[in-house]
C-alpha positions in Angstrom: 175.5 -271.7 -112.5 173.1 -274.3 -113.4 170.0 -271.5 -112.6 171.6 -269.3 -115.4 172.2 -272.3 -117.5 168.7 -273.5 -117.4 167.1 -269.7 -117.8 169.2 -269.3 -120.8 167.7 -272.5 -122.1 164.2 -271.5 -120.9 164.9 -268.0 -122.9 165.9 -269.7 -125.9 163.0 -272.2 -126.4 160.9 -269.1 -125.8 161.8 -267.6 -128.8 161.8 -270.4 -131.2 158.3 -269.6 -132.2 158.9 -265.7 -133.2 159.7 -266.5 -136.9 156.2 -267.7 -137.5 154.5 -264.7 -135.7 153.3 -262.3 -138.2 150.9 -259.2 -137.4 149.0 -260.0 -140.5 147.5 -262.8 -138.4 145.9 -260.0 -136.4 143.9 -258.2 -138.8 140.2 -257.9 -138.1 138.1 -260.6 -139.6 135.1 -258.6 -139.9 134.4 -255.5 -141.9 134.0 -252.8 -139.5 132.4 -250.4 -141.9 129.0 -251.9 -140.7 129.8 -251.2 -137.2 130.7 -247.3 -138.1 127.5 -247.1 -139.9 125.4 -248.5 -136.9 127.6 -245.8 -134.6 126.4 -242.9 -136.7 123.1 -243.8 -137.0 123.1 -244.0 -133.3 124.8 -240.9 -133.0 122.2 -239.1 -135.3 118.7 -240.6 -133.8 120.2 -239.8 -130.2 121.2 -236.1 -131.3 117.8 -235.8 -133.5 115.7 -236.9 -130.9 116.8 -234.1 -128.7 115.7 -231.5 -131.4 119.6 -231.1 -132.6 120.5 -231.3 -136.0 123.4 -233.6 -137.5 125.1 -231.5 -140.5 127.1 -234.3 -142.9 129.7 -233.0 -145.1 131.1 -234.7 -148.4 134.1 -235.3 -147.1 133.1 -237.5 -144.3 133.1 -235.1 -141.7 129.8 -234.1 -139.8 128.9 -231.6 -137.4 126.2 -231.1 -134.8 124.9 -229.1 -131.6 126.0 -230.2 -128.6 124.4 -228.6 -125.5 127.6 -229.0 -123.5 129.8 -227.4 -126.1 129.8 -224.0 -126.9 131.4 -224.2 -130.5 130.6 -226.5 -133.3 133.3 -229.3 -134.0 133.8 -231.4 -137.1 133.5 -235.0 -136.5 134.4 -238.2 -138.2 134.4 -241.9 -137.9 137.4 -242.1 -140.1 140.4 -242.6 -138.2 142.9 -241.9 -140.6 140.8 -238.3 -141.7 140.9 -237.7 -137.9 144.8 -238.3 -138.0 144.8 -235.8 -141.2 142.7 -233.2 -139.9 143.6 -231.6 -136.8 140.6 -229.7 -136.1 138.4 -233.0 -136.8 137.5 -235.4 -133.5 137.4 -239.1 -134.2 133.9 -240.6 -132.7 133.8 -244.2 -131.3 132.3 -245.8 -128.5 135.1 -244.5 -126.1 134.6 -240.4 -127.4 133.0 -238.7 -124.1 129.5 -237.5 -126.3 129.2 -241.2 -127.2 129.4 -242.2 -124.0 126.9 -239.0 -123.0 124.5 -240.4 -125.3 124.7 -244.1 -124.4 124.1 -243.0 -120.9 121.7 -240.6 -121.5 119.8 -243.7 -123.5 120.4 -245.9 -120.8 117.9 -243.9 -118.4 115.3 -244.5 -121.1 112.3 -247.1 -119.8 112.4 -250.7 -121.7 109.2 -250.1 -122.7 109.6 -246.6 -124.1 112.7 -248.0 -125.8 111.1 -250.7 -127.2 108.0 -248.8 -128.5 110.9 -246.7 -130.6 112.7 -249.5 -131.9 109.4 -251.3 -133.0 108.2 -248.2 -134.5 112.1 -247.4 -135.9 112.3 -250.9 -137.1 108.4 -250.6 -139.1 109.2 -247.4 -140.6 112.4 -249.0 -142.2 110.6 -252.3 -142.9 108.1 -250.4 -145.0 110.6 -247.8 -147.2 
């Protein structure tokens, strides 16, 4: 009986702080638009470096040729848009294509990668 009484007391104390709990406290503290732009920039450079083309669209989706997929697929970085449009895939760091592109870049020797980063930065800096 004392174990049941003690358990009831512990559970009661455990749930006392729930009134202050709010999901609003866990909203992101950073703007993710910058991160999405960096993902898009990486995808564009990785695809175009391999001689393929990324074709943007007005409504937030873009298409590119992927040598491992037989058909063209529309992609977006906008989660809401991807949920509304069944034919559009959401691209993110965990998407198989992005993972493959990242893996391809991991095999680039550091001296070559460093040279391409310096080149990209100098080209952007001169604009």
